[in-house]
C-alpha positions in Angstrom: -8.7 -10.6 20.2 -11.9 -11.4 18.4 -14.2 -14.3 18.3 -17.2 -14.9 16.0 -20.5 -16.1 17.4 -23.3 -16.3 14.9 -23.0 -13.4 12.5 -21.1 -10.9 14.7 -17.8 -10.7 16.4 -17.1 -10.4 20.1 -14.0 -8.4 21.1 -11.9 -9.0 24.2 -8.9 -6.6 24.7 -6.4 -7.7 27.3 -4.8 -5.0 29.3 -1.2 -5.7 28.5 0.1 -2.7 30.4 -1.9 -3.3 33.5 -3.7 0.0 33.5 -0.8 2.2 32.5 -1.5 4.5 29.5 0.9 6.4 27.3 -0.5 9.9 26.9 2.1 11.0 24.4 4.6 9.5 22.0 7.4 9.4 24.6 5.2 7.6 27.2 3.9 5.2 24.7 7.5 4.4 23.5 8.5 3.9 27.1 5.7 1.4 27.7 6.4 -0.4 24.4 10.1 -0.7 25.3 9.3 -2.2 28.7 6.6 -4.6 27.5 6.9 -8.1 28.9 6.4 -9.8 25.6 6.2 -13.4 27.0 3.7 -12.1 29.6 1.7 -10.5 26.8 1.5 -13.8 24.9 0.3 -15.4 28.1 -2.4 -12.8 28.4 -3.4 -13.5 24.8 -3.5 -17.2 25.5 -5.7 -16.6 28.6 -8.0 -14.4 26.6 -8.4 -17.0 23.8 -9.0 -19.7 26.5 -11.6 -17.4 28.2 -13.5 -16.8 24.9 -13.6 -20.5 24.0 -14.7 -21.4 27.6 -17.5 -18.9 27.3 -19.1 -20.0 24.1 -16.9 -19.0 21.2 -16.1 -21.9 18.9 -13.2 -20.0 17.3 -11.0 -17.1 18.2 -8.8 -14.8 16.2 -6.1 -12.3 17.2 -5.5 -8.9 15.7 -3.5 -5.9 16.5 -1.7 -2.8 15.4 2.1 -2.2 15.7 3.0 -4.0 18.9 -0.3 -5.7 18.7 0.4 -6.8 15.1 3.6 -8.4 16.3 1.7 -10.1 19.1 -0.9 -11.4 16.6 1.8 -13.0 14.5 3.5 -14.4 17.7 0.1 -15.8 18.8 -0.3 -17.7 15.5 2.9 -19.5 16.6 2.7 -19.7 20.4 -1.1 -19.9 21.2 -2.4 -23.3 20.1 -6.1 -22.4 20.1 -5.8 -19.3 17.8 -7.8 -20.0 14.6 -6.7 -16.9 12.6 -4.5 -13.8 13.0 -4.4 -10.4 11.3 -1.5 -8.1 11.9 -1.4 -4.4 11.0 2.3 -3.5 10.8 4.4 -5.4 13.2 6.9 -8.3 13.1 7.8 -10.3 16.3 11.4 -10.5 17.3 13.1 -13.9 16.6 13.5 -14.4 20.3 9.7 -14.2 20.8 8.4 -16.3 17.8 9.5 -17.5 14.4 6.6 -17.0 11.9 8.0 -20.0 10.0 6.4 -22.0 12.9 2.9 -20.4 12.5 0.1 -22.8 13.1 -2.9 -20.5 12.3 -3.6 -18.6 9.1 -2.0 -15.1 9.1 -2.9 -12.0 7.1 -0.7 -8.9 7.4 -0.8 -5.3 6.3 2.1 -2.9 5.9 2.7 0.6 4.5 5.1 0.8 1.6 6.8 3.9 3.2 6.9 2.6 6.8 10.4 3.3 8.1 10.5 1.2 11.3 13.3 -0.9 10.0 13.2 -4.6 10.9 9.8 -4.2 12.5 7.3 -2.9 10.0 9.1 -1.7 6.9 8.8 -3.4 3.5 11.9 -5.6 4.1 10.2 -6.9 7.3 7.0 -7.5 5.4 8.8 -9.5 2.7 10.7 -11.4 5.3 7.4 -12.2 7.0 5.9 -13.4 3.8 8.9 -15.8 3.2 8.6 -17.2 6.8 4.8 -17.7 6.3 5.5 -19.6 3.1 7.8 -21.9 5.0 5.2 -22.4 7.7 2.7 -23.8 5.1 -0.3 -22.0 6.7 -2.6 -19.9 4.6 -1.3 -16.4 4.5 -1.6 -13.0 2.8 0.9 -10.1 3.1 -0.4 -6.8 1.7 1.7 -3.7 1.2 -0.1 -0.4 0.6 1.7 1.9 -1.8 2.3 5.5 -0.6 1.4 4.6 3.0 3.4 4.8 6.2 3.3 3.2 9.6 -0.1 3.5 11.4 -2.0 4.4 8.2 -5.1 2.7 9.6 -5.3 5.2 12.5 -8.0 7.6 11.2 -9.0 9.1 14.5 -8.5 12.9 14.7 -5.9 12.4 17.4 -4.1 9.8 15.4 -4.1 11.9 12.2 -2.7 14.9 14.1 -0.1 12.7 15.8 1.0 11.1 12.6 1.3 14.5 10.9 3.4 15.8 13.8 5.7 12.8 13.2 6.0 13.6 9.5 3.5 10.9 8.3 0.9 13.0 6.5 -0.4 10.2 4.2 -4.2 10.1 4.2 -5.3 7.2 1.9 -8.9 6.3 2.7 -9.0 3.8 -0.2 -6.1 1.9 1.4 -7.8 1.9 4.8 -11.1 0.7 3.4 -9.3 -2.0 1.4 -7.4 -3.2 4.4 -10.6 -3.3 6.5 -12.4 -5.2 3.8 -9.5 -7.8 3.6 -9.5 -8.1 7.4 -13.3 -8.7 7.6 -13.2 -11.3 4.8 -10.2 -13.1 6.4 -11.7 -13.3 9.9 -15.2 -14.2 8.6 -13.7 -17.0 6.5 -11.5 -18.5 9.3 -13.8 -17.9 12.3 -17.1 -18.9 10.8 -16.2 -22.3 9.1 
């Protein structure tokens, strides 16, 4: 969740897991599988409302993986969202239909992502078609040679990705995605 005031961004990160933390892949998957998606959208809505009540003219939502899916869902379900950027994630049809998006959406996917139906290239192309139908401004970017979570450049993230068989290290793609993200949010949150 981000909001632009003046020239900078404020960030507000809702605790969607209520203090629980996944310390390894299995724990993180367990938390993900048990997420109350409707409750998470309500948390995003409350966060957007809080930002706007506390001086932010506009608010954007961004996220990675599950957070990416929530960012897209927020563009559909949270009326006061002014822009969304998703990094690899597609909401289930039960949660939100991107064809009903009301806020501009930018999305980033790795060409070699193999989370079928959630963040693979087929999901990215389906998202693009749905966003075309919505009529909102949108961009869907696919990064050649990259897999899921390619933006995670932390030492822990790089090691975890390598242990999962995802060794791609494409700094140029990461920098390009960040640049696109910053341009998108600056454009939609500062006007």
